[in-house]
C-alpha positions as CSV (number, residue, x, y, z in Angstrom):
1,M,0.0,0.0,0.0
2,A,1.4,3.4,-1.0
3,E,1.4,6.5,1.3
4,F,-1.6,8.2,-0.2
5,E,-3.7,5.0,-0.2
6,L,-2.8,4.6,3.5
7,I,-4.0,8.2,4.2
8,E,-7.2,7.7,2.2
9,R,-8.0,4.4,3.9
10,Y,-7.3,5.2,7.6
11,F,-7.3,9.0,8.0
12,S,-9.5,10.8,5.4
13,A,-12.6,9.7,7.2
14,L,-11.4,11.6,10.3
15,S,-12.0,14.9,8.5
16,R,-15.6,15.7,9.2
17,P,-17.6,18.3,7.3
18,D,-17.5,21.6,9.0
19,A,-17.9,25.2,7.9
20,S,-14.5,26.1,9.5
21,V,-12.6,23.7,7.3
22,L,-12.4,25.1,3.8
23,L,-9.9,22.4,2.7
24,G,-8.9,19.4,4.7
25,V,-7.0,16.1,4.3
26,G,-5.6,15.4,0.8
27,D,-4.0,18.7,-0.3
28,D,-0.7,20.4,0.3
29,C,-2.2,22.6,3.1
30,A,-5.4,22.8,5.1
31,L,-7.4,26.0,4.7
32,L,-9.3,27.0,7.9
33,D,-11.7,29.8,8.7
34,P,-11.3,30.5,12.5
35,P,-14.1,32.1,14.5
36,Q,-14.1,35.9,14.2
37,G,-12.5,37.8,17.1
38,Q,-11.1,34.7,18.7
39,H,-7.4,34.0,19.6
40,L,-5.9,30.8,18.3
41,A,-4.1,28.5,20.7
42,M,-1.6,26.0,19.2
43,T,0.2,23.1,20.7
44,M,2.2,20.0,19.6
45,D,3.5,16.8,21.2
46,T,5.4,13.8,20.0
47,L,5.1,10.3,21.4
48,I,7.9,7.8,20.7
49,A,7.7,4.0,21.1
50,G,9.8,2.9,24.1
51,R,9.9,6.4,25.5
52,H,6.3,7.5,25.9
53,F,4.5,4.2,25.5
54,L,5.6,0.6,25.6
55,A,6.2,-1.1,22.3
56,D,3.4,-3.6,22.9
57,A,0.9,-1.1,24.0
58,E,-2.6,-1.4,22.5
59,P,-2.9,0.8,19.4
60,F,-6.4,2.1,20.3
61,G,-4.9,3.5,23.5
62,I,-1.9,5.0,21.6
63,G,-4.3,6.8,19.2
64,H,-6.3,8.1,22.1
65,K,-3.3,9.2,24.1
66,S,-1.6,10.9,21.1
67,L,-4.6,13.3,20.9
68,A,-5.3,13.4,24.7
69,V,-1.9,14.9,25.6
70,N,-2.5,17.8,23.2
71,L,-6.1,18.3,24.3
72,S,-4.7,18.6,27.9
73,D,-2.4,21.5,26.7
74,L,-5.4,23.3,25.3
75,A,-7.4,22.6,28.5
76,A,-4.6,24.3,30.5
77,M,-5.0,27.4,28.4
78,G,-8.8,27.3,28.6
79,A,-9.2,26.9,24.8
80,R,-11.8,25.0,22.8
81,P,-10.1,22.4,20.5
82,A,-10.8,22.5,16.8
83,W,-8.2,21.2,14.2
84,A,-5.5,18.6,14.3
85,L,-2.5,17.7,12.2
86,L,-1.0,14.2,12.5
87,S,2.5,13.0,11.5
88,L,2.9,9.3,11.7
89,S,6.2,7.4,11.3
90,L,5.7,3.6,10.9
91,P,8.3,0.7,10.6
92,Q,5.9,-1.0,8.2
93,I,2.2,-1.0,7.3
94,D,0.3,-3.0,9.8
95,H,-3.4,-2.9,8.9
96,A,-4.7,-4.2,12.2
97,W,-2.5,-1.7,14.1
98,L,-3.6,1.2,11.9
99,T,-7.3,0.3,12.2
100,D,-7.2,0.3,16.0
101,F,-4.9,3.4,16.2
102,S,-7.2,5.5,13.9
103,A,-10.2,4.3,15.9
104,G,-8.7,5.4,19.2
105,F,-7.8,8.8,17.7
106,S,-11.2,9.2,16.0
107,A,-13.2,8.3,19.1
108,L,-11.6,11.0,21.2
109,A,-11.6,13.5,18.4
110,G,-15.3,13.0,18.0
111,E,-15.9,13.7,21.7
112,Y,-14.3,17.2,21.5
113,G,-15.3,18.1,17.9
114,V,-11.7,17.9,16.6
115,Q,-11.2,17.6,12.9
116,L,-8.1,16.0,11.4
117,V,-7.2,18.5,8.6
118,G,-3.8,17.1,7.4
119,G,-0.4,15.7,8.3
120,D,2.2,13.3,7.0
121,T,3.2,9.6,7.0
122,C,6.6,8.1,6.5
123,Q,8.6,4.9,7.1
124,G,10.8,4.8,10.2
125,E,10.8,4.1,13.9
126,L,7.3,4.2,15.4
127,S,6.5,7.8,16.5
128,I,3.4,10.0,16.5
129,T,3.3,13.8,16.4
130,V,0.1,15.7,16.8
131,Q,-0.3,19.4,16.3
132,L,-3.6,20.7,17.7
133,T,-5.2,24.2,17.3
134,G,-8.0,25.6,19.3
135,Y,-9.4,29.0,20.0
136,L,-10.6,31.2,23.0
137,M,-11.9,34.6,23.7
138,P,-9.2,37.3,24.1
139,G,-8.4,38.0,27.8
140,R,-9.6,34.6,29.0
141,E,-6.4,32.7,28.5
142,M,-4.7,31.0,31.5
143,R,-0.9,31.4,31.6
144,R,1.9,30.0,33.6
145,S,3.0,33.5,34.4
146,A,-0.2,34.7,36.1
147,A,0.1,33.2,39.6
148,R,0.1,35.8,42.4
149,V,1.1,35.7,46.1
150,G,-1.9,34.8,48.2
151,D,-3.5,32.6,45.5
152,G,-4.6,29.1,46.5
153,V,-3.1,26.2,44.5
154,Y,-5.7,23.6,43.2
155,V,-5.7,20.5,41.1
156,T,-8.4,18.6,39.3
157,G,-9.0,14.9,39.8
158,T,-6.5,12.6,41.6
159,L,-2.7,12.5,41.5
160,G,-0.2,9.6,41.0
161,D,-2.5,7.1,39.3
162,A,-0.7,7.0,36.0
163,A,2.8,6.9,37.5
164,L,1.9,4.1,39.9
165,A,0.2,2.2,37.0
166,L,3.4,2.4,35.0
167,D,5.6,1.3,38.0
168,R,3.3,-1.7,38.6
169,Q,3.2,-2.6,34.9
170,K,7.0,-2.6,34.6
171,A,7.1,-4.8,37.7
172,G,4.8,-7.3,36.1
173,S,1.9,-6.8,38.4
174,P,-0.4,-4.3,36.7
175,L,-3.2,-2.6,38.6
176,A,-6.3,-2.9,36.3
177,E,-8.1,-0.1,38.1
178,L,-5.4,2.4,37.3
179,Q,-4.2,1.2,33.9
180,Q,-6.8,3.3,32.1
181,R,-5.4,6.4,33.7
182,L,-2.1,5.6,32.0
183,D,-3.3,4.3,28.7
184,R,-6.3,6.5,28.0
185,P,-6.0,9.7,30.1
186,R,-9.1,12.0,30.1
187,P,-8.1,15.6,29.2
188,R,-9.8,18.2,31.4
189,V,-11.1,20.2,28.5
190,E,-14.5,21.2,30.0
191,E,-12.9,22.0,33.3
192,G,-10.3,24.2,31.6
193,Q,-12.9,26.2,29.8
194,A,-15.0,26.5,33.0
195,L,-12.0,27.8,35.0
196,A,-11.1,30.3,32.3
197,A,-14.7,31.6,32.3
198,L,-14.6,32.0,36.1
199,G,-11.6,34.2,36.0
200,V,-8.7,31.8,36.7
201,R,-5.6,33.1,35.0
202,A,-2.8,30.7,36.0
203,C,-2.8,27.1,35.0
204,I,-0.7,24.2,33.7
205,D,-1.4,20.5,32.9
206,I,0.4,17.9,35.0
207,S,2.4,15.9,32.4
208,D,5.8,15.7,34.0
209,G,4.7,15.6,37.7
210,L,3.1,18.0,40.1
211,S,6.3,19.4,41.6
212,A,7.9,20.0,38.2
213,D,4.9,21.5,36.5
214,L,4.0,23.7,39.5
215,G,7.6,24.7,39.5
216,H,7.2,26.0,36.0
217,V,4.4,28.2,37.2
218,C,6.5,29.5,40.1
219,R,9.4,30.3,37.9
220,Q,7.4,32.1,35.3
221,S,5.3,34.0,37.9
222,G,8.2,34.9,40.1
223,C,6.9,33.3,43.2
224,A,7.0,30.2,45.4
225,A,4.4,27.5,46.2
226,R,3.8,25.4,49.3
227,I,1.8,22.2,49.0
228,H,0.5,19.9,51.7
229,L,0.9,16.2,51.3
230,D,-2.2,15.4,53.4
231,Q,-4.3,17.6,51.2
232,L,-3.4,15.9,47.8
233,P,-6.4,14.1,46.3
234,L,-5.6,10.4,45.9
235,S,-7.5,7.4,44.5
236,A,-8.1,4.4,46.7
237,P,-5.3,2.3,45.1
238,V,-2.8,5.1,45.6
239,R,-3.9,5.5,49.2
240,E,-3.4,1.7,49.7
241,Y,0.0,2.0,48.1
242,L,1.0,4.6,50.6
243,R,-0.4,2.6,53.6
244,A,1.7,-0.3,52.4
245,G,4.9,1.7,52.7
246,G,5.1,3.1,49.2
247,D,7.0,6.4,48.7
248,I,5.6,9.7,47.5
249,R,7.4,9.8,44.2
250,P,4.5,8.7,42.0
251,I,2.2,11.3,43.6
252,V,4.3,14.4,43.6
253,S,6.8,13.7,40.8
254,G,5.2,11.1,38.6
255,G,4.0,12.2,35.2
256,D,1.1,11.3,32.8
257,D,-1.8,12.3,35.1
258,Y,-2.8,15.1,32.7
259,E,-4.8,16.8,35.5
260,L,-4.8,20.6,35.7
261,C,-2.9,22.5,38.4
262,F,-4.0,26.1,38.7
263,T,-4.0,29.0,41.2
264,A,-6.9,31.2,42.1
265,P,-7.4,34.2,44.4
266,A,-9.7,34.0,47.4
267,R,-12.5,35.9,45.6
268,I,-12.8,33.1,43.1
269,A,-12.6,30.2,45.5
270,P,-16.4,30.0,46.3
271,R,-17.2,29.7,42.6
272,L,-15.0,26.6,42.2
273,A,-17.5,24.4,44.0
274,G,-18.8,21.6,41.8
275,L,-15.9,21.5,39.5
276,G,-14.2,18.5,41.2
277,V,-11.1,20.5,42.3
278,T,-9.1,20.3,45.5
279,R,-7.1,23.0,47.2
280,I,-3.6,21.6,47.9
281,G,-1.6,24.7,48.9
282,E,-0.8,28.3,48.4
283,I,1.4,30.8,46.5
284,L,4.0,32.6,48.6
285,P,6.8,35.1,48.1
286,G,10.1,33.6,47.1
287,E,10.9,30.8,44.7
288,G,10.6,27.0,44.3
289,V,8.1,24.4,45.5
290,E,7.9,23.3,49.1
291,L,6.2,20.1,50.3
292,L,5.0,19.7,53.9
293,D,3.8,16.6,55.7
294,A,0.8,16.6,58.0
295,S,2.9,17.8,60.9
296,G,4.2,20.8,58.9
297,R,7.7,19.2,58.4
298,A,9.3,20.0,55.0
299,L,9.9,16.9,52.8
300,D,12.5,16.4,50.1
301,L,10.9,16.5,46.6
302,P,11.9,13.5,44.5
303,P,13.2,14.4,41.1
304,A,10.7,14.6,38.3
305,W,10.9,13.5,34.7
306,E,13.0,15.7,32.4
307,H,14.1,15.1,28.8
308,F,17.8,15.0,28.2
309,S,18.6,14.9,31.9
310,S,21.6,13.0,33.0
């Protein structure tokens, strides 16, 4: 099967009719008509076999996750997702793999109204790059640089599930109840848009671990953060892991949760009820991220994931 036959068979159907797409899959460029008066938000992520997913991972989940990680970035900005580009490098054409991969990508794209409008395929080591564009009202964007001293620090969902799932999978004793959090993360798109509409202005998605990603907010905002270990929202399996003597690394430094971490002033706090968020700390003068245990004792932060680190 040639490249253009592959595109036609597996990916052309992912371009759904829409007035905003003047020209989609199948030409040299896509032509788009963005909503008038909206700012565009653009992001891109690459997933590489053996680095971001195991070589034998299910292709449906890989398709889902390749889009989910980009949706999570738009969620952290408060943007509405719209158009995707997909670059796919394959060792060889595997029809069963492509069928399941495109099904996983398509299912999540359909949930959030994302149209695939172009991309590229080539032969090589298995890797997937997705570029995603969305839009939002001017002045509603949430930035890493907008945290202010006195803000509360909040997160959506629960922390540590994906990192613990990966640890257990590598150890040969997977936790079925957490595996979906690793393989098919749920991007917090609706929550991100709701937070932006409420006036939240500082946010980041947790892809590299709470301590690292909150650290990015602190550096760009010129402030410090203090978080409380006993206030972190945890699922039942993670709580059991801690009770059995597990360390805190998956919770505070583990990646792949794709929850949102944001800061909000006290005037917004009452309006956050019902969004499924948890206050875990506060923004302070200074720099860096401090973690306290239930007695107020400072704990060492385990190192978080970083590309190209030694």
